[in-house]
PAZA-378877 format. One record per residue (C-alpha): x, y, z. Coordinates in steps of 0.25 Angstrom, whole numbers. Layout:
N
@xx:X | yy:Y | zz:Z
...
END
This chain:
233
@xx:20 | yy:11 | zz:24
@xx:28 | yy:10 | zz:12
@xx:20 | yy:16 | zz:0
@xx:21 | yy:5 | zz:-11
@xx:34 | yy:1 | zz:-4
@xx:46 | yy:10 | zz:-5
@xx:43 | yy:17 | zz:-18
@xx:54 | yy:27 | zz:-17
@xx:65 | yy:17 | zz:-18
@xx:58 | yy:6 | zz:-27
@xx:46 | yy:6 | zz:-36
@xx:33 | yy:6 | zz:-29
@xx:25 | yy:-7 | zz:-26
@xx:37 | yy:-16 | zz:-29
@xx:43 | yy:-27 | zz:-21
@xx:56 | yy:-18 | zz:-20
@xx:48 | yy:-6 | zz:-14
@xx:41 | yy:-15 | zz:-4
@xx:54 | yy:-22 | zz:0
@xx:61 | yy:-8 | zz:2
@xx:49 | yy:-3 | zz:10
@xx:51 | yy:-15 | zz:19
@xx:66 | yy:-12 | zz:21
@xx:62 | yy:3 | zz:23
@xx:54 | yy:-2 | zz:36
@xx:40 | yy:0 | zz:30
@xx:29 | yy:-6 | zz:39
@xx:19 | yy:-7 | zz:28
@xx:21 | yy:-9 | zz:13
@xx:10 | yy:-2 | zz:5
@xx:7 | yy:-7 | zz:-10
@xx:-4 | yy:-6 | zz:-20
@xx:-13 | yy:-17 | zz:-25
@xx:-18 | yy:-19 | zz:-40
@xx:-23 | yy:-31 | zz:-47
@xx:-19 | yy:-37 | zz:-60
@xx:-29 | yy:-42 | zz:-70
@xx:-27 | yy:-56 | zz:-64
@xx:-29 | yy:-51 | zz:-50
@xx:-15 | yy:-51 | zz:-45
@xx:-13 | yy:-41 | zz:-34
@xx:-1 | yy:-32 | zz:-37
@xx:6 | yy:-21 | zz:-30
@xx:5 | yy:-9 | zz:-39
@xx:-1 | yy:5 | zz:-36
@xx:-6 | yy:9 | zz:-50
@xx:-18 | yy:3 | zz:-58
@xx:-8 | yy:3 | zz:-70
@xx:6 | yy:-2 | zz:-72
@xx:11 | yy:11 | zz:-79
@xx:17 | yy:19 | zz:-68
@xx:25 | yy:9 | zz:-60
@xx:29 | yy:-2 | zz:-70
@xx:34 | yy:-3 | zz:-84
@xx:20 | yy:-9 | zz:-88
@xx:7 | yy:-2 | zz:-92
@xx:-8 | yy:-6 | zz:-90
@xx:-18 | yy:-8 | zz:-79
@xx:-14 | yy:-18 | zz:-68
@xx:-28 | yy:-24 | zz:-67
@xx:-28 | yy:-26 | zz:-82
@xx:-15 | yy:-34 | zz:-83
@xx:-12 | yy:-48 | zz:-79
@xx:-2 | yy:-51 | zz:-67
@xx:9 | yy:-57 | zz:-76
@xx:9 | yy:-45 | zz:-85
@xx:10 | yy:-35 | zz:-74
@xx:21 | yy:-43 | zz:-68
@xx:30 | yy:-40 | zz:-81
@xx:30 | yy:-25 | zz:-78
@xx:41 | yy:-19 | zz:-69
@xx:36 | yy:-12 | zz:-56
@xx:49 | yy:-6 | zz:-55
@xx:49 | yy:0 | zz:-69
@xx:50 | yy:14 | zz:-63
@xx:64 | yy:11 | zz:-57
@xx:73 | yy:5 | zz:-69
@xx:84 | yy:4 | zz:-59
@xx:77 | yy:-7 | zz:-52
@xx:74 | yy:-22 | zz:-56
@xx:60 | yy:-26 | zz:-62
@xx:49 | yy:-28 | zz:-52
@xx:35 | yy:-33 | zz:-55
@xx:23 | yy:-28 | zz:-48
@xx:22 | yy:-36 | zz:-35
@xx:11 | yy:-45 | zz:-30
@xx:6 | yy:-46 | zz:-16
@xx:13 | yy:-59 | zz:-13
@xx:26 | yy:-53 | zz:-19
@xx:25 | yy:-41 | zz:-10
@xx:22 | yy:-50 | zz:2
@xx:35 | yy:-57 | zz:0
@xx:44 | yy:-44 | zz:2
@xx:36 | yy:-38 | zz:13
@xx:39 | yy:-44 | zz:27
@xx:28 | yy:-48 | zz:36
@xx:31 | yy:-37 | zz:46
@xx:27 | yy:-27 | zz:35
@xx:13 | yy:-23 | zz:32
@xx:7 | yy:-21 | zz:18
@xx:-3 | yy:-11 | zz:13
@xx:-10 | yy:-14 | zz:0
@xx:-17 | yy:-3 | zz:-7
@xx:-29 | yy:-8 | zz:-15
@xx:-28 | yy:0 | zz:-28
@xx:-38 | yy:-8 | zz:-37
@xx:-53 | yy:-8 | zz:-37
@xx:-51 | yy:-23 | zz:-38
@xx:-51 | yy:-22 | zz:-23
@xx:-66 | yy:-19 | zz:-24
@xx:-68 | yy:-33 | zz:-28
@xx:-70 | yy:-43 | zz:-16
@xx:-62 | yy:-54 | zz:-24
@xx:-50 | yy:-45 | zz:-25
@xx:-50 | yy:-41 | zz:-11
@xx:-52 | yy:-56 | zz:-7
@xx:-40 | yy:-60 | zz:-15
@xx:-31 | yy:-49 | zz:-9
@xx:-35 | yy:-53 | zz:5
@xx:-32 | yy:-68 | zz:1
@xx:-19 | yy:-64 | zz:-5
@xx:-14 | yy:-56 | zz:7
@xx:-18 | yy:-68 | zz:16
@xx:-10 | yy:-78 | zz:7
@xx:2 | yy:-69 | zz:7
@xx:1 | yy:-67 | zz:22
@xx:-1 | yy:-52 | zz:20
@xx:-15 | yy:-50 | zz:25
@xx:-11 | yy:-48 | zz:40
@xx:-1 | yy:-36 | zz:36
@xx:-9 | yy:-30 | zz:25
@xx:-17 | yy:-17 | zz:25
@xx:-26 | yy:-14 | zz:12
@xx:-26 | yy:1 | zz:8
@xx:-35 | yy:8 | zz:-2
@xx:-40 | yy:22 | zz:-6
@xx:-53 | yy:14 | zz:-9
@xx:-62 | yy:11 | zz:3
@xx:-70 | yy:2 | zz:-7
@xx:-58 | yy:-7 | zz:-9
@xx:-55 | yy:-7 | zz:6
@xx:-69 | yy:-11 | zz:9
@xx:-69 | yy:-22 | zz:-1
@xx:-56 | yy:-27 | zz:5
@xx:-62 | yy:-27 | zz:19
@xx:-74 | yy:-34 | zz:14
@xx:-66 | yy:-46 | zz:10
@xx:-55 | yy:-45 | zz:21
@xx:-59 | yy:-39 | zz:34
@xx:-46 | yy:-42 | zz:41
@xx:-36 | yy:-34 | zz:32
@xx:-34 | yy:-19 | zz:36
@xx:-38 | yy:-9 | zz:26
@xx:-33 | yy:6 | zz:24
@xx:-40 | yy:17 | zz:17
@xx:-31 | yy:28 | zz:10
@xx:-37 | yy:42 | zz:7
@xx:-33 | yy:54 | zz:0
@xx:-44 | yy:63 | zz:4
@xx:-52 | yy:59 | zz:16
@xx:-47 | yy:64 | zz:29
@xx:-55 | yy:54 | zz:37
@xx:-53 | yy:39 | zz:40
@xx:-62 | yy:28 | zz:33
@xx:-68 | yy:18 | zz:43
@xx:-65 | yy:3 | zz:42
@xx:-50 | yy:4 | zz:38
@xx:-38 | yy:1 | zz:46
@xx:-28 | yy:11 | zz:39
@xx:-31 | yy:25 | zz:34
@xx:-22 | yy:32 | zz:24
@xx:-25 | yy:46 | zz:22
@xx:-18 | yy:55 | zz:12
@xx:-9 | yy:62 | zz:22
@xx:-14 | yy:77 | zz:20
@xx:-27 | yy:72 | zz:26
@xx:-20 | yy:70 | zz:39
@xx:-18 | yy:85 | zz:39
@xx:-32 | yy:88 | zz:34
@xx:-37 | yy:79 | zz:46
@xx:-26 | yy:78 | zz:57
@xx:-36 | yy:69 | zz:65
@xx:-36 | yy:59 | zz:54
@xx:-26 | yy:49 | zz:60
@xx:-33 | yy:50 | zz:74
@xx:-47 | yy:47 | zz:67
@xx:-41 | yy:35 | zz:60
@xx:-35 | yy:30 | zz:72
@xx:-48 | yy:31 | zz:80
@xx:-54 | yy:23 | zz:68
@xx:-43 | yy:12 | zz:70
@xx:-36 | yy:16 | zz:58
@xx:-21 | yy:17 | zz:55
@xx:-16 | yy:29 | zz:47
@xx:-6 | yy:30 | zz:36
@xx:-6 | yy:43 | zz:28
@xx:-5 | yy:42 | zz:13
@xx:8 | yy:49 | zz:12
@xx:19 | yy:42 | zz:4
@xx:29 | yy:52 | zz:7
@xx:27 | yy:54 | zz:22
@xx:40 | yy:57 | zz:28
@xx:38 | yy:72 | zz:30
@xx:25 | yy:70 | zz:37
@xx:29 | yy:59 | zz:46
@xx:28 | yy:68 | zz:58
@xx:14 | yy:72 | zz:55
@xx:10 | yy:57 | zz:53
@xx:16 | yy:54 | zz:67
@xx:9 | yy:66 | zz:73
@xx:-5 | yy:61 | zz:67
@xx:-3 | yy:47 | zz:72
@xx:-2 | yy:40 | zz:58
@xx:1 | yy:25 | zz:59
@xx:9 | yy:24 | zz:46
@xx:15 | yy:32 | zz:35
@xx:16 | yy:29 | zz:20
@xx:29 | yy:31 | zz:12
@xx:35 | yy:29 | zz:-2
@xx:48 | yy:29 | zz:5
@xx:47 | yy:20 | zz:17
@xx:62 | yy:20 | zz:20
@xx:62 | yy:35 | zz:21
@xx:49 | yy:36 | zz:29
@xx:54 | yy:25 | zz:39
@xx:67 | yy:33 | zz:41
@xx:59 | yy:46 | zz:43
@xx:51 | yy:39 | zz:54
@xx:63 | yy:35 | zz:61
@xx:62 | yy:20 | zz:58
@xx:74 | yy:11 | zz:53
@xx:72 | yy:4 | zz:40
@xx:75 | yy:-11 | zz:39
END
């Protein structure tokens, strides 16, 4: 699972990062979802523009057209301008054989209308069948599940060494696997896939194989696929 695309070679959550992750051989592209003031779904991690773009301000307080004027590749002056991607733009650069993991970053996903619009957009863009929705917030996941019972959901946690019922994927912060070595087995017994929260997993791949983890997260999916003995495209 490519964490925000390949964020080592390209700025995170840009089309270039997503495309590179596909070339690297990633099976799943992970990105983050925020909403603009006019309710456009955008692939950006932070609630503000300040860290990753040449703009400032809160994403949810700015209109889509203004947000699009800022450069999501501003941290890399050697690269061309890239706007913050939308879901449909992301869909166009990720082949149908690659899954997508969308992390719900905003409390707007506590609103049924927002969750319903996301479900409809994923279906419209032919993404619904290959998407898993992720969040640290069980409340956002529960709301999403209430309006769409078919889409898989995954819970991420930094402090609970025990799976949560009613999900399809479990993302524990990786030291929790040391705290509770039975964690993966328990999750599997509950019908859940396990992907440790570990953006730099390469030195622990043997541990994850031993514990039976189903996926690994990586900031540098090219490096990780090579470490796994897989060949990039």
